N, C-alpha and C positions, 0 to 999 in steps of 0.2 A: 741665800745669803751665807748659810753655813759652808757650802762648797766653795764659794768665792773667798770667804775669809780663811778657811782651812788651807787652801792651796795658793793663797796670795794672788788670786786672779783679778784682773782689772775690772771687768763688768760683764754682765750677760748681754748678748746681742741676738736678735732674731734673724735667722737666715731663711730666706724664701727660695724655693726652687720652682721653675716653670719650664715648659717646652713650647716651642712655636714652630709649626702649627701643633695644636693639641693632639695628643695621641701619637706623635711622631717618634717618641723614644722614651727611655727611662733614665733616671739619674740616681746614682748611688752616692750618698754622702756618708763618709766614714764607713760604718758597717751597715747602714740602713738603706734599704731601697723602698721608698714610699709607695704605698698601694695606688695612690692617685696623685696627680699633679694638677694645679699648683699645690704646694705643700710648704709648711714652715715649721721650724723647730728652734729651740733655744740652745745657743752655744756660748762659749766664753771668748772674749777678746784676750789675746795672748796665747790661745791654743789653736794652732793651725788645723784646718779641716781639709780633707781631700774630697773632691767631687769628681765623679767619673760618669761620662755619658755613654749610653748604649742606644744605637739607632734601631727602631723597629723595622720589620721587613717593608721594603718599598721607600725607605728614606735614607738619607745620608747626612751625617752631622756636618754642620758648617762652622759654627763659632759660638762662643759664650759672650754674653753682655751682662753687665751689672752697673750699679750706680757709683760705687766708691772703691771697690777692691782693686780695680784696674781700669785704665781708660781704653777706649776703643773696643776692639773685638779681639778675642783670644781663640785661636783655632786648635788648641790642644785638647785632646779627648779627656785627659785627666788634669785637673788643676788643684794645687794646694795653696791655700791662702789663710792668713791670719786676718780675720774679719773684725774691723774695729768699730763698725757701726751697723745698725740694722740695714740689711741689703737683700735684694732678690737677684739670684743668678738665673738667667734665662738661657737655655740651650736652643739654638736655632738650627733647623733642619731644612733640607729641600727634598722635595718629592722626586723619586726616581721613576715615577710613572710617566710614560710618554703619551702625549696626545697624538693619536693617529686617527684620521677620518678620511672618508671618501665622499665626494659630491660631484654631480648629483648621483643618486643611486635609487632607482635604475638610471643608467646613462645611455646616451645615444652616440653622437659623433665625437664626444670628448668626455674625459673623466679627470677629476683633479684629486690628487692625494696630498693631504696636508699633514705635517707632523712637526713636533717640537722636541728637540733633544736638550735635556738639562745639562748634559756634559758631552764632551767629545766622545764619539763611539764609532765602532765599526758597524755600519748599518747596511741592511739589504731590504729590497722590496721585490717580491716575486708574485706572479699571478699563476694560479693553478686552475685547471678545468675540474669538472665534477668527478672525474676519474682519478684525480690526484696528480695528473701530469703537469709539469711546469710548462706554461705556454708563453711566458714573458718574464724577463728579468729587467726591471726598471732601474733598480739600484743594485750594482754588483757588490757582494760582501767583502771584496778585497780593498774597499776604500774606507778611509777614516773620514767621518763627517764631523765638522766643528759644531759645538753647541749652538743652538739657535732655532729659529722657526723656518720651515721650508714648505714650498708648495710646488708640486710637479703636475702639470697638465699634459695628458698624452692623448694622441689620436689612436683609438683602439684598432683602426685599420692598419696602423703601422705594425701591429703584432698579429694581424689577421684574426682578430677576435670576432667570431660570429655571434649572433644573438644567442643568449643563454646565460647560465649561471656560472660564476667564477668565484674564486676565493683569493683575496689579496692578503698576502702575509708580509708583515713588516717586522723586522728584527733589528734591535740595537742593543749591544751588550747582552745583559741577561733578560732583557725585555722582549716579548714576542706577542703580537696580536694578529688575529685573523679576522677579516671582515668579508662577509658574503656580499658579492656585488653582482648586479644583473645588467646585461646589455640588452636593450630593447631598441631595435633600429627605428630611426625617426622617419 
């Protein structure tokens, strides 16, 4: 009450901070970076606060949402608002992890590679033998692939893959995953 009266402030408000999904990033409010989220603190109506989001590894910031400070979604990394009522600001992130899988494994006369891209990316899919030699290039790295879910079924005879152990390497942007695959003739 003393601070409110001394500086002619309107009223105290509670500002909450949250991230979705949990653990996807951090939020700095003015000079404070809370140790854990969700978090809340008392601020004053009439004194603008700045909130800045920072994505953790593997995530990308998408947008802010709140109840009353603005309508809809705000995709600015840093926002400054005069908060007039108790409100929670939630920063939404998306995972940059790509889902990449192979089935069946072991495989016989066909094998299916399934992957999902959260954003457009330059992607490649290569198959290597146990000596590290490239034996197939299913997706060439000179193509941009649109965000979405994909499934590629291939006949291993097309690449003259004999029975044995191989490694499927999928790359998209900064993401890379290698899966050990086995061809067992049927």
